N, CA, C and O atoms as a DFTB+ gen file, in Angstrom:
452 C
 N C O
     1  1    -215.204      24.822      20.492
     2  2    -214.794      24.133      19.273
     3  2    -213.410      24.615      18.854
     4  3    -213.229      25.773      18.478
     5  1    -212.472      23.743      18.922
     6  2    -211.121      24.091      18.519
     7  2    -210.833      23.582      17.109
     8  3    -211.737      23.201      16.366
     9  1    -209.591      23.588      16.778
    10  2    -209.166      23.118      15.456
    11  2    -208.588      21.724      15.596
    12  3    -207.579      21.393      14.974
    13  1    -209.234      20.911      16.417
    14  2    -208.735      19.574      16.710
    15  2    -208.654      18.698      15.462
    16  3    -207.755      17.866      15.339
    17  1    -209.608      18.891      14.527
    18  2    -209.617      18.041      13.338
    19  2    -208.388      18.262      12.458
    20  3    -208.087      17.413      11.619
    21  1    -207.682      19.351      12.617
    22  2    -206.514      19.644      11.785
    23  2    -205.195      19.283      12.459
    24  3    -204.132      19.602      11.928
    25  1    -205.241      18.621      13.627
    26  2    -203.990      18.365      14.338
    27  2    -203.077      17.380      13.607
    28  3    -201.866      17.397      13.825
    29  1    -203.629      16.525      12.749
    30  2    -202.812      15.559      12.011
    31  2    -202.275      16.099      10.692
    32  3    -201.482      15.430      10.029
    33  1    -202.690      17.279      10.308
    34  2    -202.246      17.857       9.038
    35  2    -200.878      18.509       9.236
    36  3    -200.667      19.283      10.170
    37  1    -199.966      18.180       8.343
    38  2    -198.623      18.766       8.411
    39  2    -198.679      20.264       8.142
    40  3    -199.572      20.757       7.453
    41  1    -197.713      20.966       8.695
    42  2    -197.592      22.395       8.388
    43  2    -197.170      22.531       6.928
    44  3    -196.743      21.562       6.301
    45  1    -197.295      23.733       6.402
    46  2    -196.920      23.961       4.994
    47  2    -195.452      23.636       4.758
    48  3    -195.092      23.097       3.712
    49  1    -194.605      23.963       5.728
    50  2    -193.171      23.687       5.580
    51  2    -192.915      22.176       5.558
    52  3    -192.183      21.679       4.701
    53  1    -193.522      21.450       6.506
    54  2    -193.337      19.993       6.545
    55  2    -193.913      19.331       5.300
    56  3    -193.330      18.388       4.765
    57  1    -195.057      19.825       4.842
    58  2    -195.668      19.266       3.636
    59  2    -194.777      19.517       2.417
    60  3    -194.601      18.635       1.577
    61  1    -194.227      20.707       2.329
    62  2    -193.338      21.030       1.208
    63  2    -192.109      20.125       1.217
    64  3    -191.672      19.656       0.166
    65  1    -191.553      19.880       2.401
    66  2    -190.400      18.970       2.504
    67  2    -190.778      17.541       2.114
    68  3    -190.021      16.860       1.421
    69  1    -191.936      17.096       2.554
    70  2    -192.392      15.754       2.179
    71  2    -192.605      15.665       0.663
    72  3    -192.209      14.687       0.031
    73  1    -193.226      16.683       0.097
    74  2    -193.457      16.704      -1.347
    75  2    -192.135      16.703      -2.105
    76  3    -191.998      16.026      -3.124
    77  1    -191.171      17.455      -1.609
    78  2    -189.848      17.498      -2.233
    79  2    -189.165      16.134      -2.156
    80  3    -188.562      15.690      -3.133
    81  1    -189.254      15.465      -1.004
    82  2    -188.657      14.131      -0.855
    83  2    -189.277      13.132      -1.825
    84  3    -188.565      12.360      -2.466
    85  1    -190.591      13.146      -1.931
    86  2    -191.264      12.231      -2.853
    87  2    -190.922      12.563      -4.310
    88  3    -190.739      11.663      -5.129
    89  1    -190.838      13.848      -4.623
    90  2    -190.484      14.250      -5.981
    91  2    -189.062      13.812      -6.327
    92  3    -188.807      13.310      -7.422
    93  1    -188.143      14.006      -5.387
    94  2    -186.756      13.592      -5.627
    95  2    -186.648      12.080      -5.787
    96  3    -185.893      11.599      -6.633
    97  1    -187.393      11.329      -4.986
    98  2    -187.381       9.879      -5.125
    99  2    -187.956       9.459      -6.474
   100  3    -187.443       8.535      -7.106
   101  1    -189.013      10.128      -6.916
   102  2    -189.602       9.824      -8.221
   103  2    -188.619      10.104      -9.352
   104  3    -188.486       9.315     -10.287
   105  1    -187.941      11.231      -9.252
   106  2    -186.951      11.592     -10.269
   107  2    -185.795      10.600     -10.263
   108  3    -185.321      10.186     -11.321
   109  1    -185.345      10.221      -9.077
   110  2    -184.265       9.236      -8.964
   111  2    -184.678       7.905      -9.593
   112  3    -183.893       7.281     -10.306
   113  1    -185.893       7.480      -9.331
   114  2    -186.408       6.244      -9.912
   115  2    -186.428       6.318     -11.440
   116  3    -186.065       5.357     -12.118
   117  1    -186.849       7.455     -11.972
   118  2    -186.864       7.632     -13.433
   119  2    -185.446       7.676     -14.009
   120  3    -185.188       7.109     -15.071
   121  1    -184.540       8.341     -13.316
   122  2    -183.158       8.407     -13.810
   123  2    -182.475       7.042     -13.809
   124  3    -181.751       6.706     -14.746
   125  1    -182.706       6.258     -12.763
   126  2    -182.145       4.905     -12.720
   127  2    -182.741       4.062     -13.843
   128  3    -182.030       3.298     -14.497
   129  1    -184.023       4.199     -14.060
   130  2    -184.686       3.459     -15.133
   131  2    -184.168       3.886     -16.507
   132  3    -183.982       3.057     -17.398
   133  1    -183.943       5.176     -16.662
   134  2    -183.384       5.681     -17.920
   135  2    -181.979       5.128     -18.128
   136  3    -181.620       4.751     -19.244
   137  1    -181.187       5.078     -17.070
   138  2    -179.828       4.534     -17.162
   139  2    -179.851       3.059     -17.564
   140  3    -179.043       2.624     -18.385
   141  1    -180.775       2.296     -16.988
   142  2    -180.910       0.880     -17.375
   143  2    -181.176       0.772     -18.865
   144  3    -180.568      -0.044     -19.558
   145  1    -182.086       1.597     -19.351
   146  2    -182.413       1.580     -20.776
   147  2    -181.249       1.988     -21.658
   148  3    -180.977       1.346     -22.672
   149  1    -180.564       3.049     -21.278
   150  2    -179.421       3.523     -22.067
   151  2    -178.350       2.448     -22.152
   152  3    -177.834       2.162     -23.232
   153  1    -178.017       1.854     -21.017
   154  2    -176.989       0.801     -21.015
   155  2    -177.432      -0.410     -21.834
   156  3    -176.651      -0.980     -22.596
   157  1    -178.685      -0.789     -21.668
   158  2    -179.189      -1.941     -22.421
   159  2    -179.195      -1.703     -23.922
   160  3    -178.745      -2.551     -24.693
   161  1    -179.702      -0.551     -24.334
   162  2    -179.728      -0.256     -25.772
   163  2    -178.325      -0.099     -26.342
   164  3    -178.071      -0.460     -27.491
   165  1    -177.418       0.440     -25.539
   166  2    -176.056       0.625     -26.048
   167  2    -175.304      -0.704     -26.166
   168  3    -174.692      -0.988     -27.196
   169  1    -175.355      -1.505     -25.115
   170  2    -174.550      -2.729     -25.106
   171  2    -175.258      -3.933     -25.730
   172  3    -174.596      -4.805     -26.293
   173  1    -176.564      -3.998     -25.645
   174  2    -177.278      -5.151     -26.208
   175  2    -177.716      -4.885     -27.644
   176  3    -177.543      -5.731     -28.521
   177  1    -178.293      -3.686     -27.881
   178  2    -178.774      -3.375     -29.233
   179  2    -177.712      -2.718     -30.101
   180  3    -177.927      -2.492     -31.291
   181  1    -176.562      -2.411     -29.503
   182  2    -175.427      -1.821     -30.227
   183  2    -175.762      -0.462     -30.845
   184  3    -175.300      -0.144     -31.941
   185  1    -176.563       0.332     -30.142
   186  2    -176.870       1.684     -30.599
   187  2    -175.851       2.652     -30.020
   188  3    -175.199       2.351     -29.020
   189  1    -175.714       3.818     -30.647
   190  2    -174.818       4.849     -30.104
   191  2    -175.395       5.342     -28.776
   192  3    -176.552       5.078     -28.451
   193  1    -174.571       6.058     -28.021
   194  2    -175.034       6.562     -26.729
   195  2    -176.231       7.494     -26.896
   196  3    -177.188       7.429     -26.125
   197  1    -176.172       8.353     -27.895
   198  2    -177.267       9.296     -28.122
   199  2    -178.544       8.565     -28.539
   200  3    -179.626       8.861     -28.031
   201  1    -178.419       7.622     -29.451
   202  2    -179.594       6.848     -29.870
   203  2    -180.135       5.989     -28.722
   204  3    -181.345       5.792     -28.612
   205  1    -179.256       5.488     -27.884
   206  2    -179.677       4.716     -26.718
   207  2    -180.471       5.593     -25.752
   208  3    -181.506       5.184     -25.227
   209  1    -179.969       6.799     -25.532
   210  2    -180.671       7.744     -24.659
   211  2    -182.031       8.107     -25.260
   212  3    -183.040       8.152     -24.557
   213  1    -182.041       8.358     -26.544
   214  2    -183.278       8.735     -27.247
   215  2    -184.313       7.614     -27.164
   216  3    -185.471       7.865     -26.828
   217  1    -183.910       6.394     -27.464
   218  2    -184.828       5.255     -27.400
   219  2    -185.333       5.031     -25.972
   220  3    -186.523       4.806     -25.757
   221  1    -184.433       5.093     -25.015
   222  2    -184.821       4.886     -23.616
   223  2    -185.820       5.941     -23.162
   224  3    -186.804       5.627     -22.492
   225  1    -185.568       7.175     -23.523
   226  2    -186.476       8.263     -23.145
   227  2    -187.857       8.069     -23.760
   228  3    -188.875       8.260     -23.094
   229  1    -187.885       7.692     -25.020
   230  2    -189.160       7.516     -25.713
   231  2    -189.939       6.329     -25.147
   232  3    -191.158       6.407     -24.994
   233  1    -189.257       5.249     -24.842
   234  2    -189.929       4.078     -24.266
   235  2    -190.407       4.393     -22.848
   236  3    -191.536       4.064     -22.486
   237  1    -189.556       5.023     -22.054
   238  2    -189.877       5.301     -20.657
   239  2    -191.085       6.220     -20.519
   240  3    -191.854       6.084     -19.568
   241  1    -191.261       7.136     -21.432
   242  2    -192.403       8.058     -21.360
   243  2    -193.625       7.548     -22.115
   244  3    -194.651       8.227     -22.166
   245  1    -193.522       6.369     -22.694
   246  2    -194.674       5.772     -23.356
   247  2    -194.869       6.181     -24.802
   248  3    -195.915       5.898     -25.386
   249  1    -193.894       6.836     -25.383
   250  2    -194.028       7.291     -26.774
   251  2    -193.764       6.171     -27.777
   252  3    -194.274       6.217     -28.897
   253  1    -193.000       5.197     -27.405
   254  2    -192.733       4.076     -28.295
   255  2    -191.309       4.048     -28.792
   256  3    -190.558       5.010     -28.632
   257  1    -190.941       2.918     -29.406
   258  2    -189.558       2.753     -29.882
   259  2    -189.269       3.603     -31.119
   260  3    -190.174       3.986     -31.861
   261  1    -187.994       3.881     -31.315
   262  2    -187.551       4.665     -32.463
   263  2    -186.809       3.776     -33.451
   264  3    -187.182       3.687     -34.621
   265  1    -185.756       3.120     -32.972
   266  2    -184.939       2.276     -33.846
   267  2    -185.473       0.855     -33.881
   268  3    -186.032       0.350     -32.907
   269  1    -185.286       0.230     -35.027
   270  2    -185.691      -1.157     -35.180
   271  2    -184.633      -2.058     -34.540
   272  3    -183.436      -1.893     -34.774
   273  1    -185.088      -2.995     -33.744
   274  2    -184.182      -3.957     -33.115
   275  2    -183.966      -5.108     -34.113
   276  3    -184.920      -5.658     -34.662
   277  1    -182.696      -5.454     -34.330
   278  2    -182.380      -6.453     -35.342
   279  2    -182.028      -7.819     -34.769
   280  3    -182.323      -8.836     -35.397
   281  1    -181.413      -7.870     -33.609
   282  2    -181.022      -9.161     -33.041
   283  2    -182.085      -9.657     -32.062
   284  3    -182.892      -8.880     -31.551
   285  1    -182.068     -10.947     -31.815
   286  2    -183.018     -11.528     -30.863
   287  2    -182.817     -10.974     -29.457
   288  3    -183.787     -10.689     -28.756
   289  1    -181.562     -10.820     -29.044
   290  2    -181.293     -10.311     -27.701
   291  2    -181.773      -8.866     -27.549
   292  3    -182.280      -8.489     -26.493
   293  1    -181.617      -8.069     -28.586
   294  2    -182.088      -6.678     -28.503
   295  2    -183.613      -6.616     -28.469
   296  3    -184.183      -5.752     -27.802
   297  1    -184.269      -7.515     -29.175
   298  2    -185.739      -7.562     -29.151
   299  2    -186.249      -7.991     -27.786
   300  3    -187.245      -7.457     -27.298
   301  1    -185.582      -8.942     -27.173
   302  2    -185.974      -9.391     -25.833
   303  2    -185.763      -8.257     -24.826
   304  3    -186.634      -7.978     -24.002
   305  1    -184.591      -7.607     -24.905
   306  2    -184.340      -6.488     -23.998
   307  2    -185.377      -5.395     -24.186
   308  3    -185.942      -4.904     -23.208
   309  1    -185.635      -5.007     -25.427
   310  2    -186.591      -3.933     -25.703
   311  2    -187.985      -4.280     -25.179
   312  3    -188.689      -3.414     -24.661
   313  1    -188.375      -5.531     -25.313
   314  2    -189.681      -5.965     -24.813
   315  2    -189.763      -5.873     -23.296
   316  3    -190.722      -5.332     -22.745
   317  1    -188.751      -6.407     -22.633
   318  2    -188.737      -6.374     -21.164
   319  2    -188.645      -4.937     -20.663
   320  3    -189.311      -4.573     -19.693
   321  1    -187.826      -4.123     -21.316
   322  2    -187.679      -2.723     -20.903
   323  2    -188.978      -1.945     -21.102
   324  3    -189.316      -1.080     -20.294
   325  1    -189.701      -2.250     -22.173
   326  2    -190.976      -1.567     -22.420
   327  2    -191.991      -1.888     -21.320
   328  3    -192.684      -0.996     -20.830
   329  1    -192.075      -3.151     -20.939
   330  2    -192.999      -3.543     -19.859
   331  2    -192.575      -2.885     -18.544
   332  3    -193.398      -2.316     -17.827
   333  1    -191.289      -2.972     -18.243
   334  2    -190.746      -2.358     -17.030
   335  2    -191.015      -0.853     -17.020
   336  3    -191.418      -0.296     -15.999
   337  1    -190.792      -0.205     -18.151
   338  2    -190.960       1.243     -18.241
   339  2    -192.397       1.677     -17.992
   340  3    -192.645       2.693     -17.343
   341  1    -193.334       0.904     -18.508
   342  2    -194.734       1.243     -18.288
   343  2    -195.086       1.239     -16.817
   344  3    -195.776       2.136     -16.331
   345  1    -194.613       0.234     -16.113
   346  2    -194.879       0.125     -14.675
   347  2    -194.150       1.228     -13.905
   348  3    -194.731       1.850     -13.015
   349  1    -192.904       1.468     -14.238
   350  2    -192.097       2.461     -13.518
   351  2    -192.621       3.869     -13.736
   352  3    -192.672       4.658     -12.793
   353  1    -193.006       4.198     -14.949
   354  2    -193.498       5.551     -15.211
   355  2    -194.768       5.815     -14.411
   356  3    -194.900       6.861     -13.776
   357  1    -195.698       4.872     -14.440
   358  2    -196.936       5.047     -13.681
   359  2    -196.664       5.070     -12.177
   360  3    -197.290       5.830     -11.438
   361  1    -195.731       4.237     -11.731
   362  2    -195.385       4.211     -10.308
   363  2    -194.754       5.523      -9.861
   364  3    -195.042       6.012      -8.769
   365  1    -193.905       6.086     -10.689
   366  2    -193.258       7.346     -10.308
   367  2    -194.276       8.487     -10.254
   368  3    -194.170       9.370      -9.402
   369  1    -195.253       8.474     -11.153
   370  2    -196.312       9.484     -11.103
   371  2    -197.131       9.310      -9.822
   372  3    -197.469      10.291      -9.159
   373  1    -197.445       8.066      -9.480
   374  2    -198.195       7.796      -8.247
   375  2    -197.395       8.231      -7.016
   376  3    -197.956       8.807      -6.085
   377  1    -196.101       7.958      -7.010
   378  2    -195.254       8.388      -5.892
   379  2    -195.229       9.904      -5.757
   380  3    -195.281      10.442      -4.651
   381  1    -195.149      10.572      -6.877
   382  2    -195.106      12.031      -6.855
   383  2    -196.390      12.612      -6.266
   384  3    -196.341      13.556      -5.477
   385  1    -197.534      12.051      -6.647
   386  2    -198.814      12.602      -6.201
   387  2    -199.313      12.031      -4.874
   388  3    -200.323      12.508      -4.356
   389  1    -198.647      11.036      -4.311
   390  2    -199.090      10.420      -3.052
   391  2    -199.229      11.418      -1.906
   392  3    -200.252      11.401      -1.221
   393  1    -198.240      12.292      -1.664
   394  2    -198.408      13.235      -0.551
   395  2    -199.564      14.215      -0.775
   396  3    -200.221      14.635       0.177
   397  1    -199.803      14.572      -2.027
   398  2    -200.901      15.490      -2.342
   399  2    -202.237      14.804      -2.066
   400  3    -203.133      15.396      -1.464
   401  1    -202.364      13.563      -2.506
   402  2    -203.596      12.806      -2.265
   403  2    -203.800      12.587      -0.768
   404  3    -204.921      12.689      -0.269
   405  1    -202.724      12.287      -0.059
   406  2    -202.808      12.068       1.386
   407  2    -203.271      13.331       2.107
   408  3    -204.126      13.277       2.992
   409  1    -202.702      14.456       1.722
   410  2    -203.103      15.730       2.347
   411  2    -204.554      16.053       2.013
   412  3    -205.298      16.536       2.866
   413  1    -204.953      15.789       0.784
   414  2    -206.332      16.037       0.382
   415  2    -207.302      15.183       1.201
   416  3    -208.361      15.658       1.611
   417  1    -206.934      13.925       1.435
   418  2    -207.785      13.060       2.255
   419  2    -207.895      13.596       3.681
   420  3    -208.965      13.542       4.288
   421  1    -206.787      14.112       4.215
   422  2    -206.843      14.710       5.551
   423  2    -207.757      15.932       5.553
   424  3    -208.582      16.111       6.450
   425  1    -207.594      16.759       4.540
   426  2    -208.393      17.988       4.483
   427  2    -209.879      17.684       4.313
   428  3    -210.731      18.399       4.840
   429  1    -210.180      16.623       3.578
   430  2    -211.575      16.250       3.355
   431  2    -212.081      15.256       4.410
   432  3    -213.234      14.828       4.362
   433  1    -211.222      14.899       5.348
   434  2    -211.565      13.987       6.449
   435  2    -212.051      12.633       5.932
   436  3    -213.086      12.129       6.367
   437  1    -211.289      12.048       4.997
   438  2    -211.647      10.766       4.405
   439  2    -210.809       9.644       4.978
   440  3    -210.823       8.537       4.439
   441  1    -210.097       9.887       6.027
   442  2    -209.259       8.829       6.581
   443  2    -210.082       7.904       7.453
   444  3    -211.114       8.301       7.994
   445  1    -209.625       6.671       7.589
   446  2    -210.313       5.685       8.403
   447  2    -209.958       5.859       9.866
   448  3    -208.867       6.321      10.199
   449  1    -210.889       5.486      10.743
   450  2    -210.623       5.577      12.185
   451  2    -209.804       4.410      12.635
   452  3    -209.476       4.305      13.817
């Protein structure tokens, strides 16, 4: 009896590199999404850069809006950004944990033949 069942499991070094790649991609996705929000709130809602960053951060993490949107275009942007942010935040969390879940499935031998 050898350790044949573990031949598909990455080494700790390879797993750490994969986890780092997924984490960096998740962070990049969040930063791009934050930038979209900052630019939108600044140019469409006419908020200052700091308030735009603050609103974008709060929406992206699911905390909710801070400033009241006064124009129709700012309300439309805020609505679309809120929906987008909900999907992106959950997707980035899923991306971050994907390698961990994959490794766990290998360790528990839950993969399909």
